[in-house]
One Martini backbone bead per residue (centre of mass of N, CA, C, O) as a GRO file, in nm:
protein
  381
    1MET     BB    1   0.100   0.032   0.017
    2PRO     BB    2   0.079   0.351   0.031
    3ASP     BB    3   0.163   0.647   0.202
    4LEU     BB    4  -0.012   0.799  -0.010
    5VAL     BB    5  -0.333   0.967  -0.068
    6ARG     BB    6  -0.568   1.033  -0.302
    7ALA     BB    7  -0.797   1.323  -0.300
    8ALA     BB    8  -1.112   1.472  -0.321
    9VAL     BB    9  -1.165   1.809  -0.208
   10ARG     BB   10  -1.401   1.997  -0.049
   11THR     BB   11  -1.346   2.360   0.012
   12ALA     BB   12  -1.606   2.458  -0.146
   13PRO     BB   13  -1.834   2.564  -0.330
   14ARG     BB   14  -1.767   2.423  -0.624
   15THR     BB   15  -1.486   2.300  -0.488
   16THR     BB   16  -1.180   2.127  -0.589
   17GLU     BB   17  -0.914   1.923  -0.448
   18ILE     BB   18  -0.609   1.764  -0.490
   19ARG     BB   19  -0.497   1.545  -0.234
   20GLU     BB   20  -0.265   1.440   0.018
   21PHE     BB   21  -0.258   1.152   0.238
   22PRO     BB   22  -0.202   0.970   0.491
   23LEU     BB   23  -0.207   0.657   0.575
   24PRO     BB   24  -0.389   0.502   0.787
   25ALA     BB   25  -0.397   0.351   1.065
   26VAL     BB   26  -0.464   0.005   1.173
   27GLY     BB   27  -0.652  -0.155   1.377
   28ASP     BB   28  -0.798  -0.435   1.497
   29ASP     BB   29  -1.108  -0.292   1.428
   30GLU     BB   30  -0.997  -0.219   1.137
   31ALA     BB   31  -0.992  -0.066   0.797
   32LEU     BB   32  -0.907  -0.089   0.442
   33LEU     BB   33  -1.018   0.067   0.141
   34ARG     BB   34  -1.019   0.003  -0.200
   35VAL     BB   35  -1.136   0.208  -0.430
   36GLU     BB   36  -1.337   0.152  -0.720
   37VAL     BB   37  -1.632   0.285  -0.650
   38ALA     BB   38  -1.805   0.606  -0.681
   39GLY     BB   39  -2.101   0.720  -0.659
   40ILE     BB   40  -2.322   0.955  -0.834
   41CYS     BB   41  -2.567   1.184  -0.718
   42GLY     BB   42  -2.796   1.424  -0.638
   43THR     BB   43  -2.677   1.478  -0.356
   44ASP     BB   44  -2.400   1.574  -0.455
   45VAL     BB   45  -2.502   1.825  -0.599
   46LYS     BB   46  -2.615   1.961  -0.343
   47LEU     BB   47  -2.347   1.947  -0.166
   48TYR     BB   48  -2.178   2.113  -0.370
   49ASP     BB   49  -2.347   2.374  -0.371
   50ASN     BB   50  -2.465   2.309  -0.054
   51PRO     BB   51  -2.312   2.273   0.217
   52VAL     BB   52  -2.365   2.117   0.546
   53ILE     BB   53  -2.050   2.096   0.581
   54GLY     BB   54  -1.769   2.196   0.706
   55GLY     BB   55  -1.484   2.188   0.564
   56PRO     BB   56  -1.291   1.936   0.460
   57VAL     BB   57  -1.438   1.718   0.206
   58ILE     BB   58  -1.484   1.381   0.128
   59MET     BB   59  -1.664   1.269  -0.091
   60GLY     BB   60  -1.868   0.992  -0.101
   61HIS     BB   61  -2.156   0.748  -0.049
   62GLU     BB   62  -2.105   0.517  -0.297
   63ASN     BB   63  -1.921   0.236  -0.192
   64VAL     BB   64  -1.665   0.039  -0.361
   65GLY     BB   65  -1.445  -0.241  -0.262
   66ILE     BB   66  -1.132  -0.353  -0.132
   67ILE     BB   67  -0.996  -0.529   0.115
   68GLU     BB   68  -0.675  -0.459   0.212
   69HIS     BB   69  -0.705  -0.418   0.542
   70ALA     BB   70  -0.779  -0.629   0.827
   71GLY     BB   71  -0.849  -0.661   1.131
   72PRO     BB   72  -0.936  -0.913   1.337
   73GLY     BB   73  -1.184  -0.766   1.460
   74PHE     BB   74  -1.324  -0.691   1.196
   75THR     BB   75  -1.360  -0.978   1.093
   76ARG     BB   76  -1.533  -1.083   1.328
   77LEU     BB   77  -1.766  -0.870   1.303
   78HIS     BB   78  -1.810  -0.883   0.956
   79GLY     BB   79  -1.694  -1.134   0.774
   80VAL     BB   80  -1.435  -0.998   0.651
   81ARG     BB   81  -1.155  -0.986   0.420
   82ASP     BB   82  -0.897  -0.988   0.249
   83GLY     BB   83  -1.023  -0.929  -0.092
   84ASP     BB   84  -1.296  -0.827  -0.043
   85ARG     BB   85  -1.596  -0.727  -0.177
   86VAL     BB   86  -1.757  -0.410  -0.089
   87PHE     BB   87  -2.028  -0.245   0.053
   88VAL     BB   88  -2.064   0.091   0.181
   89GLU     BB   89  -2.223   0.252   0.392
   90HIS     BB   90  -2.269   0.587   0.502
   91TYR     BB   91  -2.333   0.474   0.766
   92VAL     BB   92  -2.221   0.531   1.118
   93GLY     BB   93  -2.291   0.348   1.373
   94CYS     BB   94  -2.318   0.239   1.713
   95TYR     BB   95  -2.463  -0.069   1.759
   96HIS     BB   96  -2.674  -0.013   2.036
   97CYS     BB   97  -2.924   0.091   1.939
   98GLU     BB   98  -3.240   0.036   1.836
   99TRP     BB   99  -3.173   0.080   1.532
  100CYS     BB  100  -2.919  -0.092   1.490
  101ARG     BB  101  -3.046  -0.365   1.590
  102ILE     BB  102  -3.244  -0.348   1.306
  103GLY     BB  103  -3.079  -0.200   1.059
  104GLU     BB  104  -3.138   0.134   1.116
  105PHE     BB  105  -2.886   0.340   1.071
  106ARG     BB  106  -3.023   0.609   0.964
  107HIS     BB  107  -3.142   0.668   1.279
  108CYS     BB  108  -2.881   0.724   1.405
  109GLU     BB  109  -2.725   0.962   1.592
  110ALA     BB  110  -2.419   0.902   1.500
  111THR     BB  111  -2.518   0.973   1.172
  112ASP     BB  112  -2.672   1.255   1.232
  113TRP     BB  113  -2.607   1.574   1.122
  114ARG     BB  114  -2.869   1.732   1.212
  115THR     BB  115  -2.820   1.647   1.548
  116ASN     BB  116  -2.494   1.583   1.508
  117SER     BB  117  -2.186   1.740   1.505
  118ASP     BB  118  -2.031   1.429   1.537
  119ALA     BB  119  -2.098   1.285   1.292
  120ARG     BB  120  -2.091   0.978   1.094
  121ARG     BB  121  -2.041   1.012   0.730
  122TYR     BB  122  -2.007   0.934   0.420
  123GLY     BB  123  -1.938   1.248   0.253
  124TYR     BB  124  -1.951   1.448   0.530
  125THR     BB  125  -1.698   1.408   0.686
  126PRO     BB  126  -1.433   1.552   0.785
  127ALA     BB  127  -1.077   1.522   0.734
  128THR     BB  128  -1.008   1.611   1.044
  129ASN     BB  129  -1.072   1.345   1.132
  130ASP     BB  130  -1.028   1.053   1.235
  131GLY     BB  131  -0.894   0.884   0.940
  132THR     BB  132  -0.987   1.112   0.709
  133LEU     BB  133  -1.116   0.881   0.505
  134TRP     BB  134  -1.462   0.996   0.455
  135GLY     BB  135  -1.452   0.906   0.136
  136GLY     BB  136  -1.479   0.795  -0.212
  137PHE     BB  137  -1.294   1.041  -0.322
  138SER     BB  138  -1.070   0.795  -0.307
  139GLU     BB  139  -0.836   0.547  -0.298
  140TYR     BB  140  -0.905   0.540   0.011
  141MET     BB  141  -1.075   0.394   0.304
  142PHE     BB  142  -1.194   0.427   0.621
  143LEU     BB  143  -1.266   0.158   0.868
  144PRO     BB  144  -1.435   0.122   1.125
  145TRP     BB  145  -1.591  -0.085   1.337
  146ASN     BB  146  -1.886   0.077   1.257
  147ALA     BB  147  -1.910  -0.012   0.990
  148VAL     BB  148  -2.120  -0.075   0.696
  149VAL     BB  149  -2.118  -0.398   0.550
  150HIS     BB  150  -2.121  -0.566   0.219
  151LYS     BB  151  -2.106  -0.848   0.051
  152VAL     BB  152  -2.024  -0.922  -0.269
  153PRO     BB  153  -2.123  -1.104  -0.503
  154GLU     BB  154  -2.061  -1.318  -0.724
  155GLY     BB  155  -2.049  -1.146  -1.045
  156VAL     BB  156  -2.035  -0.860  -0.917
  157THR     BB  157  -1.943  -0.575  -1.004
  158ALA     BB  158  -1.842  -0.274  -0.904
  159GLU     BB  159  -2.037  -0.104  -1.079
  160LEU     BB  160  -2.291  -0.256  -1.002
  161ALA     BB  161  -2.257  -0.211  -0.694
  162GLY     BB  162  -2.284   0.109  -0.727
  163LEU     BB  163  -2.621   0.067  -0.728
  164VAL     BB  164  -2.725   0.010  -0.438
  165THR     BB  165  -2.836   0.273  -0.336
  166PRO     BB  166  -3.069   0.327  -0.538
  167LEU     BB  167  -3.194   0.043  -0.515
  168SER     BB  168  -3.244   0.043  -0.209
  169ASN     BB  169  -3.428   0.288  -0.214
  170GLY     BB  170  -3.643   0.161  -0.394
  171ILE     BB  171  -3.712  -0.067  -0.197
  172GLU     BB  172  -3.772   0.104   0.054
  173TRP     BB  173  -3.986   0.300  -0.063
  174ALA     BB  174  -4.186   0.113  -0.222
  175LEU     BB  175  -4.208  -0.142  -0.022
  176ARG     BB  176  -4.165  -0.056   0.283
  177ALA     BB  177  -4.303   0.222   0.297
  178ALA     BB  178  -4.550   0.210   0.092
  179GLY     BB  179  -4.641  -0.107  -0.014
  180VAL     BB  180  -4.592  -0.237  -0.270
  181GLY     BB  181  -4.770  -0.485  -0.474
  182TYR     BB  182  -4.971  -0.707  -0.585
  183SER     BB  183  -5.162  -0.548  -0.844
  184ASP     BB  184  -5.062  -0.272  -0.844
  185THR     BB  185  -5.081   0.079  -0.891
  186VAL     BB  186  -4.829   0.305  -1.042
  187LEU     BB  187  -4.677   0.627  -0.985
  188ILE     BB  188  -4.374   0.757  -1.134
  189GLN     BB  189  -4.188   1.046  -1.061
  190GLY     BB  190  -3.921   1.026  -1.232
  191PRO     BB  191  -3.634   0.896  -1.445
  192GLY     BB  192  -3.420   0.843  -1.256
  193GLN     BB  193  -3.244   0.644  -1.052
  194GLN     BB  194  -3.481   0.623  -0.849
  195GLY     BB  195  -3.717   0.570  -1.042
  196LEU     BB  196  -3.595   0.317  -1.182
  197SER     BB  197  -3.560   0.153  -0.923
  198GLN     BB  198  -3.875   0.148  -0.868
  199VAL     BB  199  -3.952  -0.012  -1.109
  200VAL     BB  200  -3.808  -0.270  -1.024
  201ALA     BB  201  -3.943  -0.309  -0.752
  202CYS     BB  202  -4.239  -0.320  -0.856
  203LYS     BB  203  -4.203  -0.552  -1.052
  204GLN     BB  204  -4.104  -0.760  -0.843
  205ALA     BB  205  -4.379  -0.724  -0.663
  206GLY     BB  206  -4.633  -0.720  -0.896
  207ALA     BB  207  -4.716  -0.492  -1.049
  208SER     BB  208  -4.957  -0.417  -1.300
  209GLN     BB  209  -4.903  -0.092  -1.304
  210ILE     BB  210  -4.655   0.124  -1.463
  211ILE     BB  211  -4.600   0.475  -1.427
  212VAL     BB  212  -4.406   0.723  -1.610
  213THR     BB  213  -4.262   1.039  -1.563
  214GLY     BB  214  -4.167   1.318  -1.788
  215THR     BB  215  -3.959   1.457  -2.034
  216ALA     BB  216  -3.800   1.523  -2.322
  217ARG     BB  217  -3.510   1.494  -2.182
  218ASP     BB  218  -3.611   1.179  -2.094
  219LYS     BB  219  -3.621   0.979  -2.327
  220ALA     BB  220  -3.407   0.760  -2.251
  221ARG     BB  221  -3.528   0.701  -1.971
  222LEU     BB  222  -3.809   0.610  -2.064
  223GLU     BB  223  -3.709   0.375  -2.231
  224LEU     BB  224  -3.578   0.232  -1.987
  225ALA     BB  225  -3.833   0.198  -1.823
  226ARG     BB  226  -3.957  -0.004  -2.017
  227GLU     BB  227  -3.726  -0.214  -1.999
  228LEU     BB  228  -3.774  -0.247  -1.673
  229GLY     BB  229  -4.133  -0.238  -1.670
  230ALA     BB  230  -4.290  -0.025  -1.787
  231ASP     BB  231  -4.615   0.038  -1.926
  232HIS     BB  232  -4.595   0.361  -1.896
  233VAL     BB  233  -4.536   0.680  -2.055
  234ILE     BB  234  -4.499   1.041  -1.968
  235ASP     BB  235  -4.512   1.354  -2.122
  236ILE     BB  236  -4.590   1.646  -1.949
  237LEU     BB  237  -4.553   1.845  -2.212
  238GLN     BB  238  -4.759   1.670  -2.415
  239GLU     BB  239  -4.938   1.580  -2.168
  240ASP     BB  240  -5.192   1.519  -1.957
  241PRO     BB  241  -5.126   1.342  -1.682
  242LEU     BB  242  -5.405   1.301  -1.550
  243GLU     BB  243  -5.561   1.208  -1.797
  244ARG     BB  244  -5.376   0.969  -1.861
  245VAL     BB  245  -5.405   0.812  -1.597
  246MET     BB  246  -5.717   0.779  -1.621
  247GLU     BB  247  -5.710   0.626  -1.886
  248ILE     BB  248  -5.535   0.384  -1.794
  249THR     BB  249  -5.739   0.335  -1.522
  250GLY     BB  250  -6.044   0.394  -1.589
  251GLY     BB  251  -6.077   0.641  -1.362
  252ARG     BB  252  -5.950   0.544  -1.076
  253GLY     BB  253  -5.654   0.537  -1.040
  254VAL     BB  254  -5.396   0.507  -0.813
  255ASP     BB  255  -5.243   0.354  -0.536
  256PHE     BB  256  -4.952   0.486  -0.612
  257VAL     BB  257  -4.722   0.756  -0.530
  258LEU     BB  258  -4.385   0.832  -0.657
  259ASP     BB  259  -4.157   1.079  -0.569
  260CYS     BB  260  -3.860   1.145  -0.799
  261THR     BB  261  -3.809   1.433  -0.797
  262SER     BB  262  -3.617   1.742  -0.880
  263ARG     BB  263  -3.686   2.058  -0.836
  264ALA     BB  264  -4.030   2.067  -0.898
  265GLY     BB  265  -4.191   2.131  -0.666
  266VAL     BB  266  -4.546   2.099  -0.611
  267GLY     BB  267  -4.662   1.950  -0.861
  268PRO     BB  268  -4.621   1.637  -0.800
  269VAL     BB  269  -4.803   1.636  -0.546
  270LEU     BB  270  -5.068   1.740  -0.672
  271LEU     BB  271  -5.086   1.515  -0.879
  272GLY     BB  272  -5.088   1.279  -0.680
  273VAL     BB  273  -5.350   1.349  -0.534
  274ASP     BB  274  -5.529   1.326  -0.801
  275ALA     BB  275  -5.423   1.028  -0.904
  276LEU     BB  276  -5.546   0.899  -0.684
  277LYS     BB  277  -5.760   0.725  -0.556
  278ARG     BB  278  -6.049   0.783  -0.392
  279ARG     BB  279  -5.931   0.577  -0.160
  280GLU     BB  280  -5.645   0.503   0.015
  281GLY     BB  281  -5.390   0.619  -0.079
  282VAL     BB  282  -5.031   0.651  -0.165
  283LEU     BB  283  -4.783   0.902  -0.067
  284LEU     BB  284  -4.451   0.958  -0.179
  285ILE     BB  285  -4.203   1.164  -0.027
  286GLN     BB  286  -3.971   1.421  -0.025
  287GLY     BB  287  -3.726   1.673   0.110
  288GLU     BB  288  -3.723   1.930  -0.095
  289LEU     BB  289  -3.932   2.087   0.078
  290ALA     BB  290  -3.956   2.321   0.331
  291ALA     BB  291  -4.229   2.419   0.196
  292PHE     BB  292  -4.613   2.432   0.159
  293PRO     BB  293  -4.818   2.610   0.003
  294ASP     BB  294  -5.134   2.525   0.015
  295PHE     BB  295  -5.194   2.265   0.145
  296PRO     BB  296  -5.421   1.987   0.065
  297VAL     BB  297  -5.580   1.880   0.324
  298LYS     BB  298  -5.874   1.833   0.248
  299LYS     BB  299  -5.827   1.634   0.013
  300ILE     BB  300  -5.661   1.428   0.171
  301THR     BB  301  -5.881   1.357   0.382
  302GLU     BB  302  -6.111   1.284   0.188
  303LYS     BB  303  -5.914   1.047   0.051
  304ALA     BB  304  -5.735   0.907   0.267
  305ILE     BB  305  -5.438   0.983   0.261
  306THR     BB  306  -5.115   0.849   0.264
  307ILE     BB  307  -4.808   0.975   0.401
  308LYS     BB  308  -4.480   0.918   0.295
  309SER     BB  309  -4.135   0.881   0.356
  310ALA     BB  310  -3.814   0.944   0.195
  311ARG     BB  311  -3.527   0.781   0.371
  312GLY     BB  312  -3.323   0.592   0.273
  313HIS     BB  313  -3.185   0.282   0.419
  314SER     BB  314  -3.159  -0.045   0.486
  315TYR     BB  315  -2.994  -0.333   0.530
  316GLU     BB  316  -3.198  -0.512   0.376
  317ALA     BB  317  -3.209  -0.346   0.112
  318CYS     BB  318  -2.913  -0.400   0.036
  319GLU     BB  319  -2.935  -0.704   0.016
  320LEU     BB  320  -3.157  -0.705  -0.201
  321ALA     BB  321  -2.996  -0.549  -0.413
  322LEU     BB  322  -2.769  -0.759  -0.449
  323GLU     BB  323  -2.957  -0.986  -0.538
  324GLN     BB  324  -3.067  -0.841  -0.787
  325LEU     BB  325  -2.793  -0.802  -0.932
  326ALA     BB  326  -2.723  -1.116  -0.935
  327SER     BB  327  -2.972  -1.221  -1.108
  328GLY     BB  328  -3.016  -1.064  -1.399
  329ARG     BB  329  -3.320  -0.975  -1.466
  330PHE     BB  330  -3.204  -0.688  -1.506
  331PRO     BB  331  -3.058  -0.409  -1.691
  332LEU     BB  332  -2.882  -0.235  -1.464
  333GLU     BB  333  -2.623  -0.138  -1.616
  334LYS     BB  334  -2.781   0.106  -1.765
  335LEU     BB  335  -2.755   0.312  -1.524
  336ALA     BB  336  -2.442   0.313  -1.586
  337THR     BB  337  -2.336   0.578  -1.799
  338HIS     BB  338  -2.075   0.700  -1.637
  339ARG     BB  339  -1.721   0.795  -1.639
  340PHE     BB  340  -1.460   0.888  -1.390
  341ALA     BB  341  -1.201   1.048  -1.267
  342LEU     BB  342  -1.074   1.194  -0.994
  343GLU     BB  343  -0.987   1.474  -1.140
  344ASP     BB  344  -1.318   1.482  -1.247
  345VAL     BB  345  -1.529   1.555  -1.028
  346ASP     BB  346  -1.642   1.827  -1.103
  347LEU     BB  347  -1.750   1.736  -1.379
  348ALA     BB  348  -1.929   1.508  -1.279
  349ILE     BB  349  -2.127   1.671  -1.105
  350ARG     BB  350  -2.210   1.877  -1.321
  351THR     BB  351  -2.324   1.667  -1.517
  352LEU     BB  352  -2.553   1.566  -1.331
  353GLY     BB  353  -2.659   1.878  -1.309
  354GLY     BB  354  -2.658   1.967  -1.641
  355GLU     BB  355  -2.338   2.066  -1.730
  356GLY     BB  356  -2.355   1.868  -1.998
  357VAL     BB  357  -2.413   1.589  -2.086
  358GLY     BB  358  -2.649   1.372  -2.170
  359ASP     BB  359  -2.809   1.091  -2.040
  360VAL     BB  360  -2.783   1.094  -1.730
  361ILE     BB  361  -2.788   0.883  -1.434
  362HIS     BB  362  -2.510   0.727  -1.348
  363ILE     BB  363  -2.203   0.772  -1.174
  364SER     BB  364  -1.860   0.653  -1.207
  365LEU     BB  365  -1.605   0.664  -0.986
  366LEU     BB  366  -1.241   0.600  -1.052
  367PRO     BB  367  -0.978   0.635  -0.834
  368GLY     BB  368  -0.765   0.404  -0.960
  369MET     BB  369  -0.777   0.581  -1.225
  370THR     BB  370  -0.700   0.720  -1.502
  371ARG     BB  371  -0.809   0.909  -1.752
  372GLU     BB  372  -0.715   0.709  -1.972
  373GLN     BB  373  -0.839   0.449  -1.856
  374VAL     BB  374  -1.130   0.549  -1.858
  375ALA     BB  375  -1.150   0.613  -2.163
  376ALA     BB  376  -1.096   0.314  -2.253
  377LEU     BB  377  -1.377   0.205  -2.137
  378GLY     BB  378  -1.578   0.438  -2.159
  379ALA     BB  379  -1.877   0.569  -2.056
  380GLY     BB  380  -2.007   0.284  -1.950
  381ALA     BB  381  -2.141  -0.025  -1.833
   0.00000   0.00000   0.00000
């Protein structure tokens, strides 16, 4: 292993520097991960534009790599050893609270930066903390005893495993939170990596009708949605989406609406309220809006709508995502559309944010490869 590790460090909003750090020492219950793939998603775009944590931060919270060196205690605790390929959740839980005990590390106070100023979470924690390498935009990553790791099944490549986070979110939000199941009708708003992952989750669960909305710029994504199992796609700029949903469902409306849009305002929620069936539909929303003027409480209560929130994933959802990737049932490799080298992190994030080439769904950052090596691989998986 090298003495120095290269990492891309966010030093200010929309500003990255490539820096070198000493390789951290590894104790009995710790490990070092050689990062193969760090996925880039919409959250990275938001954190890059408007950081929620001050100080120098190595971003990257969707991380896959090889255990380069694990202490004996780490191996006993996690069941992984040197040479194993693992997916590392971005949550770093305490392992003894009620949430960690049931695999809901996302709810642990030790990893929640919103309520704990000393929280640990990959891609969020400043590099000034012990261990330094707290993000995947780095050649190596530090794994403390309480890192949450999943062994990647044989036959699942690093880039494919890099899709675990969006796919596990799809499973968590659509199946565990919303409750989509056999013969249900579903409207998925937004054909990005989260929306497409929820198409797969709903199809696997046996949904009878899956409808996906997008716009003209989403043409390739909507085509992929069909390939992954969507029954209908709607360009909301070309058709009235509510009229089309009612036409597809024979005037009944859908059982579930899953909002996977980004920075789309209140429109998707209002459409979801109207598109749900007459009584007791379920609306899944994200926390994009800090406030919602004129929230239609009367209509929601009259239709007996249940509102669920989409936030992160459980340990079980990650395991199910890995099983799904290993099954080969869906062409999930098509979600990984672009590759970038470590020195091109700034370009990679801006590209996902719409400041570059089109038809981007999910980006794989390859920290161990040069720009030339990445270029030789091609655009995506």
